[in-house]
N, C-alpha and C positions, 0 to 999 in steps of 0.2 A: 233389114235382114230378110233373107229369103228362106222359107221353110218348105221342105219337101216331105210329104207323107207317102209312104210306099208300101207295097205288099207283093210278095213273090217276085221281087226284083223288077217291078214295074212302078213308075210314079203314078199315084192315084190323085193327088191334089197338091197344088203349089200356092204359096201365099207370099206376096211381097209387101212387107211392112203391114201385115194384117189383111191386105186386100187379095182376093183370089185372082190368080192369073192362069192363062191357058198354056204358057210355054212349057214344053217338056212333058205334059200330062199324057198318060197312057203310052209311054214309051219306056225302054230300059232305063232304070234309074241312073246308071252311070252316064249314059248319054244325056239324060236330063240335067245332071249336075254340070257337065261340061257346057251345055247350051246356056244354062243360067249363068254360069261363071263368065262366059263371053259377053252375055247381054248386060250383066250387072257386075262389072269388074271391081267395083269399090265396096261391094256388099259382103256380109257374112252369109255363108250358105250352111244351113242346118238340115239335117235329115232325121226322120223318125219312122219306125215301123208303125203302120196305122193302128195296130193292136195296142200300141203303148201311148197313143196320142194324149190320153187324159193324164198321163204321168209325165209328159215332156215339159221340162222346166225352161221354157223359152225366155222367161224374164231375166235370167242370170247369164245367158250365153255370152253377151258382150263382155261382161266382167271376166268370164272364164278365158276369153280370147283377147287378152290385153296386148298381144303381139301378133303381127300378121303372118308369122311363120310357125303358128301352132296348128296342130291337128288333134282334136279331142274326140273321144267317144265313150260310151258307157254300155257295158253288157250286163243286163240284169240276171242272166242265167249263171249256172255254176261253171260251165265250160265255154272257152272261147271258140271261135269258128274253126280254127285248125286243131282244136282238141289238145289233150295232154301229150300226145305222141310227138309233138314238135320238140319236146324236150330231148328226144333221142338225137337231135342234130344241133340243137341250140344250147350253148353253155352260158350265155350272157344272163345277167340279172333281170333282163327286161321281160321275161315270160313268167316269172313266179309273182304274179301281180297281187298286191294287197289291196283288196277292193274297197276298203273304207277310207282310203286316203287318195289324193291325187298322185298317181304313180306313173313313172316313165315307162312306156312300153310301145313296141310296134304292133302289138296284138290289138287290132282295131275291130270295131263292131258296126254293123249296119243298123243295129237296133236304135241307137240314138247317137248323134254326133254333130260336129260342126267344124268348119274351117273357113278362113277368108278366101274369097274367090280367087285371089292371086295365087294361092297354093295350087289350085286346080289348073289355072292357066299356065303356071310354070311347068307342070308335069304332063300337060296334055299330049305333046308329041311323043312321049315315052310310054303312053298308056294305051290299052285296048278298050274300045267302047263295048266290046262283046262280053266282057267279064261281068260276073255277078258283083254286087256291091261289096259284100264281105271280102271277096277275093281281091278286088281292086284296092280296097282300103288297106288291107294287110300288105299287099304288094308295094303300094306307094310308101307306106311308113317304113317297111323293111329296107327299101332301096335308098330312100332319101333322108333317113335319120342321119347318116354320116355327112350329109351336105348341109346340115343345119335345120332340117325340118324337126320341130320339137313336138313329140308325140306323147300323149298322155291318156290314161284311163281316168275319166273325170266322173266320180260318183254323183256329183251334184246335178248332172244332166237329167236324171230321172228322180222324181219326188218320192217314188216308192220302189223298193227293190224286190219285193216279194212277188215278182212277176216272171213269166217264162220268156227267155230270150230265144234267139234264132237257133235253128237246128245246126249242130256242128257238122263240119264237112265230112265226107266219106274218104275212103282210102285213095280214090282217084285224085281228088282235089289235093289231099295232103302230099301225095308223091309228086304230083305236078308242081306244087308250090316249091318243094325242096329242090326239084330238078331245075326250076327256073330261077332260084334265088341262092343256091349254094353250088359248090363244086360237085361234080357227078359222083365222087367217092362217098359223099354224104347220103346220096340215094341208096347206095349199097349198104351203108351203115344203118340207115333207117330200116331197111328190109331185114338185115341181120338181127337188129335189136328186137324187132317185133317177133321174129322167129324164136330167138333165144329166150326172151322173157315172157312172151305171151303165147307161145306155141301155135302161132298162126302164120300162114304163108300167103300174103297178098300178092301173088305172082303176076296177075294181069295188070294191077295198078303199077307195080314195079316196072314191067316191060314197057307199058305205055308211056311212063314218065321219061324213059330214056330217049323218046322221040322229040321231046321239047327242048328248045334252045334256052340257054340262060338269058334272062332279061338283062338288058344293058343297065349298068350302074353308072349314071352320068353325073358328073360334078357340076351342079347347077347352083345358082344363087337364089336364095329366098329372101324376099323383103322382110327384114326384121324390125321395121318401124312399129311404133306403139299405136294402139287404137284407144288407149286410155292413159291417164297420167298418174301412175302409182309409184313413180320414182322417188326413192328416199332422199333426203338432203345429203349433199356431199360432205357434210360436216361429221358423218359417221366416224366414230373412233375405232382404232384397231389395236388389239393386244396381240403380241407375238409370242408363241410358245416354241422354245428350243430345248429339247432333251440332249444331253451330251455325256460322253464318257471317253476320257483320254484324248480329247482333241482341243487342247488349250489354244493353239495358234489359229485354228479354224473358227473357233467361237469368237475370238478377238476380231477376226476379219469380218464375220457376218454382222457383229455389233457395230463395226465401223461403217459398213454399208448401210445399216439401218440409221445410223447417226446423221447421214447426209441425204435422207429421203426428203423429197419435196412434200410428201404426206408423212409426217412423223408419227411413229407409234405412240399410242397412249401409255403403253407399258410393255416391257419385255420380260417374260418369265423364263428363267434359265433353271432347268433341273439338272444338276450335276450329279453323276453317279460314280461311285467307286466301291466295289464290294469288299475291299481290304479294310477291316475294322480299325486299323491303325492309321488309315490315310486321312489326309485333310484336303481341303479345296486347293486346286491349282489356279483357279481363276481370280488371282489377286487384283487384276486390272479392273475388275468390276467396282471394287471399293477404292482403288488408288487413282483412278482417272475420273474426270467429269464427263457425264453423259447427258445428252439433251432430253432424256426421258428417264423415268424411274425404272429400275431393274429389280425385280423380285428374284433373288437368287436363293435356291434351296439345294442344300447338299445332303445326299442320302447314301447310305451304304447298301441299300436295296437296289440291285440293278434290274433292268428290264424296261424296254420302250413303253409297254402298256402302262406299267405303274408310273413311269415318269410323266407321261402325258396325262394320266388321270389326276395326279397331284397338281399339274399345272392348270387343269380345267377348273379346279376348285378356287383358283385365284383370278379367273376371268371376270372382268367388269365391263369390257367394252362392247360395242355393238357388233363387232366383227372380230373373228379370230384367224390369225395367220399361223397355220401349222407348218413350222419350218424345220429343215434338217440343219445340223451344225456344220456341214461341209458344202454350203452353197454360196454363191455370190450373186448379187443383184445390182442393177443399175439404179441411179439415184431417183428416177421417176417410176420405178417399178410398182410401189404400193399405190401411188396416185393413179397410175394407168389401170391397174387391176380394179380398184374401187370404181373408177369411172365406167369401166366396161360392165362391172357387175350391176351398177345402178341402171345403166342403159338397157341391159338385157334382162333386168329384173331377176338376175340369178340369185339363188338362195345359198348355193355352195358351188365352188369351182375348184378344179385341179388345174394347175398351170403347167405349161410345157417345160419339162425339166431335161436339159440337154447336156451331154458330155462335151468337153472341149473339142471343137472341130466337127461335131455332129450336126447334120443338116436336118431340119424338121420336114416331115412329109405332110404335115397338117396345114390346112388353109382356113377351115371354118370353125366357128364355135358350134359345138354339137354336144349331144347327151353322152356323157362318159360312163363306161361300163365298170369303172373301178373308182378308186379314191387313193390319192397320194398323201400319206400322213406327214410328209416332209415338204409338200409343195402345194398346199391347199388353203383356201379361205372359206370359212363358214360363218354365216350370221349366227350370233350366239343364241338367239331365241330358239334355234333348232337344236341346240346342244343340251337343253334341259333334260335331265334323266338319262342321258347317254354317257357311256364310258367305253374305253378300249377294253375288250374282253380279256381278262388275265389268263384265260385258257389258251391263248395264243402266245403267251410269254415264252421267249427263247425259241419260238418256232417261226412259222410263216402264216400270214393271212389276216393279221390284225387290221391292215389297211382296208382290204376288201370287206371284212366284217363290219367295220365302222361305216363304210359306204352303204352297206345293206341296212344298218340301223337307221341311217339318215333317210334312205328311200322309204323304208317302212314307217317312218314318222311323217311322210309327206314332203320331204325335202329332196328335190332333184339335184343332181350333180352335173354341171357343164364342164366342158374342157375348153380352156383358152389356149390357142396356139401362140399368142403373143399377149403381153410381154413374156419373155421366157426367163428361165433360171439356169445359171451355169452350175452343174453338179460336179463337184471335184472328185467325188468318189474316193475319199481319203482312205488309204490302205490301212492306217492304224486307228485304234479306238473303235468307233462304231457303236451302234445301239445294242447289237447282239454279240455277246461274248460267249465263249464255249462253255456250255453247261451240261450237266449230266441229267438227261431227261428220264422220266419214269420208266420208259420202255427200253432203255439202252442195254440192259442186262438180259433181255429176253432172248431165248434161243431162236425163235421165229420173229424176225424183225418186221414191224408193220409196213405195209405198202398200200397206199401212199402214206406220207407222214400223217400221224393222227391229228395234227393241227389243220391240215388240208381236209381230212375227213370231217373234222369238226365243222368246218365251214360248209361242206356239202350237206351234212345232216341238218344244219340250221337254216340253210338258205337255198338249197337245190330242190327241185321237184323230184319225185321218185324216178321219173324217166331220165332226168339229167344225171342222177347218181348212177343209174344203170349204164348209160352211155359212156360216162367217164370210166367205169369199170371195164367195159368192152375195149375202149381205145387204149387204156393203160395196159390191158392184157397183151395186146398185139405189139405195142411200142416197147414194152419191157422185155418181151420174148427175144427180140433181136440183140439185146445187150447183156443178157444173163447167160449162165453157163449150161443150164439144163435144156437139152435140145429134144428130149423125148416129150412130145406135146402133152400126153396124159400126166406124166410125172410133173411137168411144168405146171399144168392146171391145178393139180393137187397142192403143190407148193404155193402157187399164187393165191389160191382160195384161203389157205391158212394165213398168209400174210394180210390179205384183205380183212378177214375176220378179226385178226389181231388189231388192225387199224380201227375197225368199227368199235371194238371193245374199249380201246384207250380213248377214242373220241367220246364215247359215252361216259367214261370216267371223268373226262375233262368237262363234259356238260354238268355232271353232278358236282364236281369239285374243281372250279376253274383255277384254284391256287395250287393244283397238284404238282406242277413242275417247280414252282417257287419253293414249296415245302420240301421238295426233294433235294434242294441245294443248300 
């Protein structure tokens, strides 16, 4: 392992396996990293601000980097290099970092970090040696996460966190970053949001940023081979969860697909819902036919996808859980292939490519997923302890994304697998969500956006992300509604936004609100 200690973006000292070396010393730290990566292509490269040297946990770095396509860092301060304003242009879950767990993020820090030399050799020709370390690391992570570079905030890199991190970037660096990594309209939105919500006008930084070209986002391959052997045994067992309502034939088909899997489920948990109190189960084939796995069939008159999945989670015993929709089809090697890939990539949770008939996938790499599919995902059950689908989203939208955030906040990353894929039939009848009367449907001022969407923002967005969503919604909605007087429209929009906030807060206090209303 090579360790670089730096200050003011210049390398001060370098060590190779504990011995001091002269390569790269007293030159820009980014150039030093690339020189050392070329000289030591099979080594791990670690960096640390000289002021944090006594806190740098070099002993555990190799265990943190169990795969060669990982980039990790730790920021001991309260703010990241790009500051909170990056939320004005970034809606993903990757910037609201929970600092006491290993969290997926492209917000990297020059204070302490590490990656395999192969990462830097792969991105060398797409990088500038003139950039400061923080800018370079954030740029690299932002551009190459979609290509399979796995980026994390790793709190274990520093033994003590009550230290001061690097100084956050100024307006010039922030606007430059947005200009080089987003479409130009986002630069305008950043300027507009700062003016609207902070009453500041960073005109010079805005104008200068327009001169920068967008950095190339190149589809490159990262070596994802392992540097350690933490792969679990392939004997891991899988429970399958299937909520259903009014889709008898589709449930039969997916059970038949599961019955011919080369990796057989340990158990299938079917939660059948029908709100008609006089109704009975339609799924007679569960008892009338022989199946090569036990089926836990629960019939309930309480409808709702969140409730159904929470009931199913109470009956999970296996190492791994497959969250399945009732209207999907899978090939016979599907479960075996997913398990093998999860073990090879050391994935904790994955969402699998779910395609409509005839749809062609645009994804090629395994990468960190910004969402979670509650009908096409696998999660190791040890990460599900204490988690449930928030009933505040019942009969609305957002339970998938919320559950994904619960997983990330507990230290469980979610990867996306482009293969093997699932065929989604998108059945027109039945479905998890049936028409319900929500608590706000009788209001004269209808909330905008939906209170369940607002609930997700209040729980998981930064204040800047919430404000940016409001700004973009204001302009998008203006084009499709009838009030064309801008001031009258603003007053109406603000009332709708306030209504949405009110009902979202009510859902936070009483998640069962919509269920009790029906």
